[in-house]
C-alpha positions as CSV (number, residue, x, y, z in Angstrom):
1,M,0.1,0.0,-0.3
2,P,2.5,2.6,0.6
3,S,4.1,1.6,-2.9
4,Q,1.0,2.5,-4.8
5,N,0.2,5.5,-2.6
6,A,3.7,6.8,-2.9
7,T,3.6,6.3,-6.8
8,G,0.2,7.9,-7.2
9,S,1.6,11.0,-5.3
10,S,5.1,10.5,-7.8
11,T,2.5,10.8,-10.8
12,Q,0.5,13.6,-9.2
13,A,3.7,15.5,-8.3
14,L,4.9,14.9,-11.7
15,R,1.5,16.4,-13.6
16,G,1.4,19.2,-10.9
17,A,5.2,20.2,-12.0
18,S,4.0,20.2,-15.7
19,L,1.3,22.2,-15.2
20,L,2.8,24.8,-13.1
21,I,5.7,25.1,-15.8
22,L,3.0,25.8,-18.2
23,L,1.6,28.4,-16.2
24,Q,4.8,29.8,-15.6
25,V,5.5,30.0,-19.2
26,V,2.2,31.5,-20.0
27,S,2.3,34.2,-16.8
28,R,5.8,35.0,-18.1
29,A,4.9,35.7,-21.6
30,I,1.9,38.1,-20.8
31,T,3.9,39.5,-18.4
32,F,6.8,40.4,-20.3
33,V,4.7,41.6,-23.0
34,A,2.7,44.1,-20.7
35,N,6.1,45.1,-18.8
36,Q,7.3,46.5,-22.4
37,V,4.5,48.5,-23.2
38,L,4.2,49.6,-19.7
39,L,8.1,51.3,-20.6
40,R,6.3,53.6,-23.0
41,F,4.4,55.3,-19.8
42,L,6.6,54.7,-17.0
43,T,9.9,56.5,-16.3
44,A,13.2,54.7,-14.8
45,Q,12.7,56.4,-11.6
46,L,8.8,55.3,-11.3
47,L,9.9,51.6,-12.1
48,G,12.4,51.7,-9.4
49,V,10.0,52.9,-7.0
50,S,7.5,50.0,-8.1
51,T,10.3,47.7,-7.3
52,Q,10.6,48.7,-3.8
53,L,6.4,48.5,-3.6
54,E,6.8,45.1,-5.0
55,V,9.6,44.1,-2.4
56,Y,7.4,45.6,0.4
57,Y,4.3,43.2,-0.9
58,L,6.3,40.0,-1.3
59,S,8.0,40.7,2.3
60,V,4.6,40.6,4.1
61,I,3.2,37.5,1.8
62,F,6.4,35.7,2.7
63,F,6.7,36.3,6.4
64,A,2.7,35.6,6.7
65,R,2.6,32.2,5.1
66,E,5.9,30.8,3.9
67,S,6.5,28.9,7.2
68,L,3.0,27.8,7.8
69,R,3.0,26.3,4.0
70,V,5.9,24.1,4.4
71,A,4.4,22.8,7.8
72,I,1.1,21.9,6.6
73,Q,2.7,20.2,3.9
74,R,4.5,18.1,6.1
75,Q,1.5,17.6,8.4
76,D,0.9,13.7,9.2
77,S,-2.9,13.1,7.6
78,S,-2.6,9.8,9.2
79,D,-2.0,11.0,12.5
80,L,-5.1,13.0,12.3
81,S,-7.5,10.4,11.0
82,S,-7.1,7.8,13.4
83,S,-7.1,10.2,16.6
84,T,-9.6,12.4,15.8
85,G,-13.4,12.3,14.6
86,K,-16.9,13.9,14.9
87,G,-17.5,16.6,17.4
88,G,-19.7,19.5,18.3
89,N,-18.8,21.5,15.4
90,G,-16.1,19.4,13.7
91,P,-16.0,17.7,10.3
92,R,-18.4,14.9,9.4
93,N,-15.7,12.2,9.2
94,N,-12.6,11.6,9.9
95,N,-10.8,11.6,6.2
96,N,-11.6,15.2,6.3
97,T,-9.9,15.8,9.4
98,S,-6.7,16.8,8.2
99,A,-8.3,19.3,5.5
100,Q,-10.1,20.9,8.3
101,A,-6.9,21.3,10.2
102,A,-5.1,22.8,7.4
103,V,-7.8,25.0,6.8
104,N,-7.4,26.3,10.3
105,L,-4.1,26.8,10.1
106,G,-4.6,28.9,6.7
107,Y,-6.2,31.4,9.1
108,L,-2.9,32.2,10.8
109,S,-1.3,33.6,7.7
110,I,-4.1,36.3,7.6
111,A,-3.9,37.0,11.4
112,L,-0.1,37.2,10.9
113,G,-0.4,39.1,7.5
114,I,-2.6,42.0,8.4
115,P,0.0,43.5,11.1
116,L,2.6,42.7,9.0
117,A,1.2,45.0,6.2
118,F,1.2,47.7,8.6
119,L,4.6,47.3,10.2
120,F,6.4,46.9,7.0
121,G,4.4,49.7,5.3
122,W,5.4,52.0,8.5
123,L,9.1,51.2,8.0
124,Y,9.0,52.0,4.5
125,L,7.2,55.3,4.8
126,S,9.8,56.4,7.3
127,S,12.4,55.6,5.0
128,L,11.4,57.6,2.0
129,S,12.7,61.2,1.3
130,A,10.9,64.0,0.5
131,D,12.4,64.1,-2.9
132,T,11.2,60.6,-3.4
133,L,7.9,61.2,-2.5
134,A,7.8,64.6,-4.8
135,A,9.0,62.4,-7.5
136,A,6.8,59.3,-7.4
137,P,2.8,60.5,-7.5
138,N,0.4,58.6,-6.0
139,L,3.1,56.3,-3.4
140,V,1.5,56.5,-0.5
141,I,-1.9,55.5,-2.0
142,S,-0.1,53.0,-4.1
143,L,1.5,51.5,-0.8
144,Y,-2.0,51.2,0.8
145,I,-3.6,49.7,-2.0
146,Y,-0.6,47.1,-2.0
147,A,-1.3,46.2,1.3
148,L,-4.9,45.7,0.8
149,A,-4.0,43.3,-2.1
150,A,-1.6,41.3,0.2
151,V,-4.7,40.8,2.5
152,L,-6.7,39.7,-0.2
153,E,-4.0,37.1,-1.3
154,L,-3.7,35.9,2.3
155,L,-7.9,35.4,2.4
156,S,-7.4,32.7,-0.3
157,E,-4.8,30.9,1.7
158,P,-7.4,28.2,3.7
159,A,-8.7,27.5,0.4
160,F,-5.0,27.1,-0.9
161,V,-3.3,24.8,1.7
162,V,-6.5,22.3,1.2
163,M,-5.9,22.5,-2.9
164,Q,-2.0,21.8,-2.0
165,T,-2.4,18.9,0.3
166,R,-4.5,17.4,-2.1
167,L,-2.4,17.7,-5.1
168,Q,-5.0,19.8,-6.7
169,F,-2.3,21.5,-9.4
170,G,-5.2,22.5,-11.9
171,T,-7.0,25.1,-9.6
172,R,-3.7,26.4,-8.8
173,A,-3.0,26.9,-12.7
174,T,-6.4,28.2,-13.1
175,A,-6.3,30.7,-10.2
176,E,-2.9,32.2,-11.1
177,S,-3.4,32.1,-14.8
178,A,-6.7,33.8,-14.5
179,A,-5.2,36.2,-11.7
180,T,-1.9,37.0,-14.0
181,F,-4.3,37.6,-16.9
182,L,-6.4,40.1,-14.7
183,R,-3.2,41.7,-13.3
184,C,-1.6,42.7,-17.0
185,L,-5.0,44.2,-18.2
186,V,-5.8,46.3,-15.1
187,T,-1.8,47.5,-15.2
188,L,-2.0,48.1,-18.8
189,G,-5.5,49.8,-18.9
190,S,-5.0,52.3,-16.0
191,A,-1.8,52.8,-17.4
192,V,-2.9,54.4,-20.8
193,W,-5.8,55.8,-18.8
194,G,-3.3,58.1,-16.6
195,A,-1.1,58.8,-19.6
196,S,-2.4,61.9,-20.1
197,G,-1.9,62.8,-16.9
198,D,0.7,61.7,-13.6
199,A,-0.7,58.3,-12.6
200,G,2.8,57.8,-11.4
201,V,3.0,53.7,-9.8
202,L,-0.6,53.5,-9.3
203,P,-1.2,51.2,-12.1
204,F,1.2,48.6,-10.7
205,A,-0.9,49.0,-7.5
206,L,-4.3,48.4,-9.0
207,G,-2.7,45.7,-11.1
208,Q,-1.8,44.0,-7.9
209,L,-5.1,44.5,-5.9
210,S,-7.0,42.5,-9.2
211,Y,-4.4,39.8,-8.8
212,G,-5.0,39.2,-5.4
213,A,-8.8,39.7,-5.8
214,G,-8.5,37.0,-8.6
215,L,-6.7,34.5,-6.4
216,L,-9.3,35.1,-3.8
217,A,-12.3,34.5,-6.1
218,V,-10.9,31.5,-7.7
219,Y,-9.8,29.7,-4.8
220,T,-12.8,30.4,-2.7
221,W,-15.0,28.9,-5.8
222,H,-13.2,25.6,-5.9
223,G,-12.6,25.5,-2.4
224,A,-15.9,26.1,-1.4
225,G,-17.2,23.2,-3.8
226,L,-14.3,20.6,-2.4
227,A,-15.6,21.5,1.4
228,N,-19.3,20.9,0.1
229,R,-18.5,17.5,-1.6
230,E,-16.3,16.3,1.4
231,G,-17.6,17.6,4.8
232,F,-15.1,20.2,6.1
233,S,-15.7,24.0,6.2
234,L,-13.8,27.0,5.0
235,L,-14.4,28.6,7.8
236,P,-12.3,27.5,10.9
237,R,-13.9,25.1,13.2
238,R,-13.0,23.0,16.5
239,I,-11.6,19.6,16.0
240,T,-12.6,17.0,18.8
241,T,-11.5,13.7,19.6
242,N,-13.8,10.4,19.0
243,S,-15.1,10.3,22.1
244,P,-18.8,11.3,22.2
245,A,-19.8,15.1,21.4
246,S,-20.4,17.1,24.4
247,N,-19.5,20.6,26.0
248,D,-17.2,19.4,28.5
249,N,-13.1,20.3,27.7
250,K,-12.2,16.8,27.8
251,D,-13.2,16.1,24.7
252,R,-10.7,18.6,23.4
253,L,-7.9,16.9,21.3
254,P,-4.6,17.7,23.4
255,S,-2.6,17.4,20.1
256,F,-4.7,20.7,19.0
257,T,-4.3,24.3,20.4
258,L,-7.6,26.0,21.1
259,S,-9.2,22.8,19.6
260,Y,-8.2,24.4,16.3
261,F,-5.0,24.2,15.7
262,Y,-2.9,21.1,15.3
263,R,0.2,21.3,17.7
264,P,3.1,19.3,15.9
265,T,2.1,21.4,12.9
266,L,2.3,24.7,14.7
267,Q,5.4,23.7,16.8
268,L,7.1,23.2,13.5
269,A,6.2,26.4,11.7
270,S,7.4,28.2,14.6
271,S,10.7,26.6,14.2
272,M,10.7,27.5,10.9
273,M,10.0,31.2,11.0
274,A,13.3,32.3,12.0
275,Q,14.6,30.3,9.1
276,S,12.3,32.1,6.8
277,V,13.5,35.3,8.2
278,V,16.9,34.3,7.0
279,K,15.6,32.8,3.5
280,H,14.2,35.8,2.9
281,V,17.0,38.2,3.7
282,L,19.2,36.0,1.1
283,T,16.8,36.2,-1.4
284,Q,16.1,39.7,-1.6
285,G,19.8,40.2,-0.4
286,D,21.0,41.3,-4.2
287,T,18.4,43.8,-4.1
288,F,20.0,45.5,-0.7
289,L,23.4,45.1,-1.6
290,V,23.3,46.6,-5.0
291,S,21.4,49.5,-4.0
292,V,23.8,50.0,-1.3
293,L,27.3,49.1,-3.0
294,S,26.7,49.5,-6.7
295,S,26.3,52.4,-9.2
296,P,22.7,53.3,-11.2
297,T,24.8,51.7,-14.2
298,A,25.5,48.5,-12.2
299,Q,22.0,48.4,-10.6
300,G,20.3,48.4,-14.2
301,V,23.0,46.2,-16.1
302,Y,22.1,44.0,-13.1
303,A,18.3,44.1,-13.0
304,L,18.7,43.1,-16.9
305,A,20.8,40.0,-16.5
306,N,18.9,39.0,-13.7
307,N,15.3,39.4,-15.5
308,Y,16.8,37.9,-18.8
309,G,19.0,35.0,-17.1
310,G,16.3,34.2,-14.4
311,L,13.8,33.4,-16.6
312,L,14.9,29.4,-17.0
313,A,14.6,29.2,-13.2
314,R,11.4,31.0,-12.7
315,L,10.0,28.9,-15.7
316,V,11.5,25.9,-15.2
317,F,13.1,25.2,-11.3
318,Q,10.5,27.3,-9.1
319,P,7.4,25.0,-10.2
320,I,9.7,21.5,-10.1
321,E,10.9,22.8,-6.6
322,E,7.4,23.4,-5.5
323,S,6.1,20.1,-6.8
324,S,9.0,18.1,-5.2
325,R,8.7,19.5,-1.9
326,S,5.3,18.5,-2.0
327,Y,6.1,15.0,-3.0
328,F,9.0,14.2,-0.4
329,S,7.2,15.7,2.4
330,R,4.2,13.3,1.1
331,L,6.6,10.4,0.5
332,L,8.5,10.8,3.6
333,A,6.3,12.3,6.2
334,P,6.9,10.2,9.5
335,S,3.7,7.8,10.3
336,L,2.4,6.8,14.0
337,S,1.6,3.2,12.6
338,S,3.5,0.2,14.0
339,T,7.1,-0.6,13.9
340,N,6.8,-3.1,11.2
341,T,5.1,-0.6,9.1
342,I,7.4,1.7,9.5
343,M,10.4,-0.5,8.7
344,S,8.5,-1.6,5.6
345,K,7.8,2.1,4.5
346,E,11.4,3.0,4.6
347,T,12.8,0.1,2.7
348,T,10.4,1.3,-0.1
349,T,10.0,4.8,0.0
350,I,13.4,5.7,1.4
351,K,15.0,4.0,-1.9
352,E,12.2,5.7,-4.2
353,A,13.1,9.1,-2.4
354,R,16.7,8.3,-3.2
355,T,16.3,7.5,-6.6
356,A,13.8,10.4,-7.4
357,L,16.2,12.9,-6.1
358,Q,19.2,11.6,-8.0
359,S,17.3,11.5,-11.1
360,L,16.1,15.1,-10.8
361,L,19.4,16.3,-9.7
362,K,21.0,14.3,-13.0
363,S,18.7,16.0,-15.0
364,Y,19.2,19.4,-13.6
365,L,23.0,19.2,-14.7
366,L,22.2,17.8,-17.5
367,L,20.2,21.0,-18.7
368,T,22.5,23.2,-17.1
369,L,25.6,21.5,-18.8
370,A,23.7,23.0,-22.0
371,V,23.3,26.3,-20.6
372,T,27.0,26.9,-19.8
373,T,28.3,25.6,-22.8
374,L,26.2,27.7,-25.2
375,G,24.8,30.3,-23.0
376,P,27.7,32.9,-22.7
377,A,28.1,32.8,-26.3
378,A,24.5,33.3,-27.3
379,S,24.2,36.1,-25.0
380,A,25.4,38.9,-26.9
381,P,23.2,37.9,-29.8
382,L,19.7,37.5,-27.7
383,L,20.4,40.8,-26.1
384,A,20.7,42.7,-29.3
385,L,17.4,41.2,-30.0
386,V,15.5,41.6,-27.1
387,A,16.7,45.3,-25.5
388,G,18.9,46.5,-28.7
389,P,22.3,46.6,-29.4
390,R,23.0,50.0,-26.8
391,W,23.2,47.4,-24.2
392,A,26.1,45.8,-25.9
393,G,28.9,48.4,-24.4
394,S,27.1,48.6,-21.0
395,G,28.5,45.5,-19.8
396,A,25.4,43.7,-19.8
397,A,25.9,41.0,-22.1
398,A,29.0,40.0,-20.1
399,C,27.0,39.9,-17.0
400,L,24.3,37.9,-18.9
401,A,27.0,35.4,-19.9
402,A,28.3,35.5,-16.3
403,Y,24.9,34.6,-15.1
404,T,24.5,31.6,-17.3
405,W,27.3,30.1,-14.8
406,Y,24.9,31.0,-11.9
407,V,21.6,29.2,-13.6
408,P,23.2,25.5,-12.5
409,L,23.9,26.7,-9.0
410,L,20.2,27.9,-8.7
411,A,19.0,24.5,-9.9
412,I,20.9,22.4,-7.5
413,N,20.0,24.4,-4.5
414,G,16.5,25.0,-5.5
415,V,15.7,21.0,-5.4
416,A,18.1,20.4,-2.3
417,E,16.7,23.1,-0.2
418,A,13.1,21.6,-1.1
419,F,14.3,18.1,0.1
420,V,15.8,19.4,3.2
421,A,12.4,21.2,3.9
422,S,10.7,18.2,3.7
423,V,12.2,16.1,5.9
424,A,14.1,18.3,8.5
425,S,13.4,18.0,12.2
426,E,13.0,21.3,14.1
427,G,16.5,21.1,15.2
428,E,18.1,21.0,12.1
429,V,15.8,23.4,10.8
430,H,17.4,25.6,13.3
431,A,21.1,24.7,12.6
432,Q,20.4,25.6,8.8
433,S,19.1,28.7,9.8
434,A,22.1,29.1,11.5
435,W,24.6,28.2,8.7
436,M,22.3,30.3,6.4
437,A,23.0,33.2,8.6
438,V,27.0,32.5,8.4
439,F,26.5,32.1,4.5
440,S,25.0,35.6,4.4
441,V,27.8,37.3,6.2
442,V,30.0,35.7,3.4
443,F,27.5,36.8,0.7
444,A,28.0,40.2,2.1
445,G,31.8,40.5,2.5
446,T,32.3,38.6,-0.9
447,G,30.1,41.4,-2.3
448,F,32.0,44.4,-0.8
449,T,35.1,42.9,-2.1
450,L,34.2,42.3,-5.6
451,L,31.9,45.6,-5.8
452,R,33.8,48.3,-3.6
453,V,37.4,47.1,-3.7
454,L,37.7,45.1,-7.1
455,D,35.2,47.0,-8.8
456,W,33.3,44.3,-10.8
457,G,30.4,45.9,-11.0
458,A,27.2,43.7,-11.8
459,V,29.2,40.9,-12.7
460,G,31.0,41.0,-9.3
461,L,27.1,41.2,-7.6
462,V,26.6,37.7,-9.8
463,V,29.8,35.9,-8.3
464,A,28.7,36.8,-5.0
465,N,25.5,35.4,-5.7
466,G,27.3,32.2,-6.9
467,V,29.6,31.9,-4.1
468,N,26.5,32.4,-1.7
469,M,24.6,29.8,-3.3
470,A,27.6,27.3,-3.7
471,C,27.9,27.2,0.3
472,R,24.1,26.6,0.8
473,I,24.3,23.9,-1.8
474,V,27.4,22.0,0.3
475,W,25.4,22.2,3.5
476,C,22.5,20.8,1.6
477,A,24.9,18.1,0.2
478,V,26.2,16.9,3.6
479,F,22.8,17.3,5.1
480,I,21.2,14.6,2.3
481,R,24.3,11.9,2.5
482,R,23.5,11.9,6.5
483,Y,20.1,11.4,6.0
484,F,19.7,8.5,3.9
485,A,23.0,7.0,6.0
486,A,21.0,7.2,8.8
487,K,18.0,5.0,7.1
488,G,20.5,2.6,5.8
489,V,20.7,3.6,2.3
490,G,23.9,5.1,0.2
491,F,23.5,8.1,-1.6
492,D,26.6,8.8,-3.9
493,L,26.9,12.3,-5.0
494,T,29.3,11.2,-8.0
495,E,26.1,9.4,-9.6
496,V,24.2,12.8,-10.7
497,L,27.1,13.8,-12.3
498,P,27.0,13.9,-16.3
499,S,29.2,11.3,-18.1
500,P,32.5,12.2,-18.7
501,G,31.9,12.4,-22.3
502,C,29.2,15.0,-21.9
503,V,31.4,16.9,-20.1
504,L,34.4,16.6,-22.8
505,A,32.0,17.4,-25.4
506,G,30.6,20.8,-23.1
507,A,34.0,22.1,-22.9
508,L,34.8,21.6,-26.8
509,V,31.8,22.9,-28.0
510,S,32.3,26.1,-25.6
511,Q,35.5,26.7,-26.9
512,V,34.5,26.4,-30.5
513,V,31.3,28.8,-29.8
514,K,33.6,31.4,-28.3
515,R,35.3,31.6,-31.4
516,A,32.7,31.3,-33.9
517,V,30.3,33.6,-32.2
518,A,30.6,37.5,-32.0
519,S,32.2,38.9,-28.4
520,V,30.0,39.8,-26.2
521,E,31.1,43.2,-25.9
522,A,30.8,43.8,-29.7
523,P,27.8,45.9,-30.5
524,I,25.5,44.4,-33.2
525,G,22.4,44.7,-34.7
526,A,19.4,42.7,-35.1
527,P,20.4,41.2,-38.7
528,K,23.9,40.2,-37.2
529,A,22.4,38.8,-34.0
530,V,20.4,36.5,-35.9
531,E,23.3,35.2,-38.1
532,E,25.4,34.6,-35.0
533,L,22.2,32.7,-33.5
534,V,22.2,30.3,-36.6
535,K,25.9,29.6,-36.4
536,L,25.1,28.8,-32.7
537,A,22.3,26.6,-33.8
538,A,24.7,24.7,-36.1
539,V,27.0,23.8,-33.3
540,A,24.5,23.2,-30.5
541,L,22.7,20.4,-32.7
542,P,25.6,18.0,-32.6
543,F,26.1,19.0,-29.1
544,V,22.6,17.6,-27.7
545,L,22.9,14.5,-29.9
546,V,26.3,13.8,-28.3
547,V,25.1,14.3,-24.9
548,A,21.7,12.3,-25.7
549,A,23.9,9.4,-26.8
550,S,26.5,9.2,-24.1
551,E,23.6,9.5,-21.4
552,R,21.5,7.1,-23.6
553,R,21.0,4.7,-20.6
554,F,19.6,7.6,-18.0
555,L,17.6,8.9,-20.7
556,Y,15.6,5.7,-21.7
557,S,15.1,4.8,-17.7
558,A,13.9,8.1,-16.7
559,F,11.5,8.1,-19.7
560,H,10.3,4.2,-19.0
561,A,9.7,5.2,-15.4
562,V,7.6,8.2,-16.1
563,R,5.6,6.2,-18.7
564,G,5.0,3.3,-16.1
565,Q,3.7,5.5,-13.6
566,Q,1.3,6.8,-16.0
567,Q,0.2,3.6,-17.2
568,M,-0.1,2.0,-13.6
569,E,-2.5,5.1,-12.5
570,Q,-4.7,4.2,-15.3
């Protein structure tokens, strides 16, 4: 039975990742087109202010729900189903107790988000100068609208967490697609409407408000339907034991705080809160560092490289990271069943988790081998087509070329930290938080040296991020090996590496394209850029064939594993 459940979860997670990747592609395409049009109506300074407002918005959302989301995904539903049941106002059957517990915990995100919106808003307004307020019309009202948008998005959290625990990725794809389309429509419409006047950053605020409203509407609709069919409530309700219902406090489950919030999940979320703070600082650290240590030119160059160079991470890696975190959390969730059941599960699911993690890491490395081989040479012609030849002499192409070496680190770190978040104990989470704080100091020191001392500009910021990411990967690698060793299963890191033939082919091809394609600093027009990309494609095709031939066994086994899971589900 555990194997069948794990297989079902694996297939659902795979399909969920595919849906999320498709969602990211569509959403980013729509957003990219909308941003290109918005540039005609907004100045660079207003775009900078809108970025600050977005950081404010993301900070409220992140601190309010991130740790709770991770903890809820690791909630042991078998424990809840076996120890709870009907109660005064509780869910109607044992199977939906976990859903009601998730809903109740979702309301904590709302309770956290409202005061955080006020606190962060006050801190942001206090940091603004009179010149900034004068140069950015409607900034204060826009901040209030961003705060309201954050609260609206958090109101959808109770329905979202239920969908996430049930692996209802289709609902998420529908909600985020509709919300993204609505945001782009409102943002563009309000920007065009206010073009004759001075709308400032108000179009961005109205667009974000429509995004939050869209999410809330779709999640509430689908969540209400699921709740009606399965007998739980989207409103918070008490959860009681299997004993007959009464008003006596003896019926209240000791594992629940105030008979609403599942205590083990609540404790895990609390322990992860400190890690969430550090993680968010590290995530937004490049934004803070570039604003303090670099020149305006370097800020613009890095922003361009980050937007275009990070597309692969946002389109592919992020959805897979979210799906793998959900998959490993459910597959390796601790159970309170008998000892024999636990041992049986370890002999099956632990090995399955090892195989899945190794396959995912190796797939990432094969993909990023192509990125690092072809990406540096492709940066100049691609940038000339997208941003125009005037960016070639600014160092943007060199920064984008350096960013292609940062992409593999993003990929490996994302899936490694997703696995750690799925299985780490409270003590291990605290240890990770402490080490991440150390890595943040390393990041700041490296950034200061490269930006202020060596004057590497935007390229230095990419390298500093790479050093920080490499430190985090090393910590995760040590944790993963220790985790599987403690379970009696070996984890050989060399098995995830590409074959020597692939590495040799990548080294040779990178030298060929370096000589065949124009230099990253050479200004080129659109016709020349197309010509250079054709040359690159001519070299890339045999390279891909060599990689496919060298890794044919791995690719063949991965294809049949996926196909076999789909056939078993059918």
